[in-house]
C-alpha positions, 0 to 999 in steps of 0.5 A: 497504828491499827486503831483511830478514833474519830468524833462525831454526832448523831441526830436524835430529835433536837439533840446531837448527841456525841458518837465516837467513830472507832476504827480497827484494822486487823489481820485475817480475812477481808471485810468491813463491818459496821457496829453501834445501831447503824441504819440502813444509811449508815451501813451503805457508807461502806461502798460510799466510803470505799469508792470515795477513797479509791477515787481520791487516789488514796489506798483502801486497805482491801487485805485488812478486816476492817471493824468500824464501831459508832459508840454508844452502842444503844443510840440509833444512828442515820443518814450519811454523816457518818461517812467522813469520819469513817473514811478519816478512821480508816485512813488514820489507822492505816497510817495514811494520815496523822491521827494525832490532829484528829482529837480536836475536831468533830467531823460530819458530811456525806461523800460521793462515789468521787470523794466530794462532800454533800451537805447533811441535815441538822448542822444547826443542831450539831453546832448548838449541841458543840456549843453546850459542851463543856468549855475544858474540852473545846472542839472545832467542827468540820462540815461540807460547804453548805453545812458549815455556813449554816452552823457558822450562824451559831456563835462562839464556835470554830467551824471549818469547810470543806469540799472534798475528802482530799481538802481534809486529808491534806491537812493531816498528812505527816508533817502537814500544817495544822487542820485548821490552818489549812481549811477555811473558816466558815463565815455566818450569812448576813441576817436576810433583808425585810421580810416580803410578806404581802401587804395587808392593805390588799384586803379590802374591808374585813376591818373586824377580821383584821382587828383580830389578827392585830390582837392575836399578834400582839399577844401571841394568840391563835385565831379561827376565821369563819366565813363564805368561800372568796371573802379574804380568809386566805389573804388576811392568814398569809399577811398574818406574819408581816404583823409580827416582830423580827425574831431575836437571835436565840428565837431565830437559832431555834427555828432555823434548827428545826428546819435544818433537820428536815433540810428546809433551812434557807439562808435568805430566810434567816431571822424571818418567820416561818409560815407553814401551810399544809394541806387538808389531807395531812396526817396526824403524823405530818402534822405533829411528827413522827416516823422512825426515827422521829421527824419533826412535823409542821407544828415544829417546823412553824416553831416561832413562826405561823401555821395556817390550816385552810379548810379546818374541819376537812382535816382528819379528826385525829390530826386536829386532836394532835393539836391539843397538847401543843397548842397549851404547851409550846412542845410535842413529845413523840414516844416509841418503845425504845425512847422518846423524842421532843420537838418544840412547837411554839407556834401561832395557829391561824385556822380558816373554815366555811360555815357550812359544806356549801360555805354560804350559811348566812352570806347575803349573796348566795342562799345556803342549801344546807340543813340545820343538822348538816351544819351541826355536823360540819362544824362538829368536826372541831371538838369542843375541847380543840375550839377551846383552845383556840383564843380568837374566833372571828366572823370573815363576812361576804362583801357585796361586789359595789361595796367592795369597790367603794372600800377604801384602802386599809392600814398598811401591815407596816403601821400595824406592825409598829402598834403590835411591836410596842404592845409586845415590848409593853408585855415583855418588859412586864412579864418577859413573855407573850400574853397567850403564854401567861399562866398560873400566879403570873396570869393571877397577877398581870391579868388582875380585874377590878371590881366592875371588870371582875363582876362583869367577867363572872357574869359573862362566864356564867351565862356563856357557860365557859370552862376555866380554859375559856375563862382564862384565855378571855382574860389573856386576850383582854390583856392583849387589847389592853396592851394595844390601847395602852392601858395598865389595867384591863377595863370593861371595854377590853373584856367585852371586846375580848369576849366577842371573839369566844364564838361558839360553833355548833359542836357536841 
């Protein structure tokens, strides 16, 4: 047989489109041609496949004209994931293995020159795409060992693991047992143990900031902390993920699938919230994603987790402004001339900043040497529209050493996390989403105010000059405060506390 067909998948954002690898052998001048919008990494497969087949003791058809087509032709193909299906296609087209057994499987894996199978990025995305495929044409997935363990986290699929090209070839030889019976099944890794996040009790004092983080955790809100250097902003942010409830199975799969696209997924972190802490020199592409082909940025890698941006005003203005849309929508669309790529970005933003360049504005410990104009320019690096999208803005004051030594130990993260879980369960039972995601009719229904509270809210909005977005964000925060207190209705006390978190910086 001179034609063989093998099935695989190509990554495009979080989607894994089906790719048909067609291999044709013909007489003529010896050549090895790859077509089908293949990237440089894919074209280099010619040399890897040739060496892997020969070093595995198999016969490479040197005297044939080899044509490999990766269909559909208009879908970009990248990475070394097509090495294994190309090698199997060549062996099947040259009659060395049984091509009939290839129909019920999809293959992906990079080959070493010795024939070993190396892991590929996006195994979880491939498995999720295969699960969404029609049940009328079920297929099993054959992957390298490490990638197979990752893909096995998706329930309802048959995932086989292989360590070497020969492991697959021996099961496909004419007269051999079925491929599925010969290759071992990949087993899902157990859920990771309880998260080892640092405990919030390590932070002395700062009860106001701790309360703001508790509200943020309960409602899924974003937070901006402002204070002098050394007041505990970074310590608070690093402990925030420990206040959040455990991820559901679906949310854990979504988070892991995005991490898998960049090879950042770790089995020991399965089911735990992600904390991403990019440096303030990060570009807008690094934060929101981009490149060619488009790759997820920090906001997508923090999906269902926490994005901590320290030294907030020091980030590039373009990078900060790029956060505005995903903070509202929970997704990011990267547009290119040929196609668009969409990544999820439902993250919680925790930002920290100094009040001025020297960092000591308002500190009782050291005098500030910045002029009012310098302070205004520094705080003005955060635009009004971006600040309007941050739900809670809290001051983290400097604590004198004598007060720090006398401060008793605070509440443990586990105690606060229990209250957060109860409040979140109350919100999910009422509206099936966290309070930060309320909008439209759901916002009007679940954040309805009684007459005294409505009058108080309208007076505050008029006096403080809120936008409609700011008005609604205060309502959502008040709803979270009410859930923490166990109240069914939002009261004036809940609104008063929420209003305290709408601190206005010197932005223009």
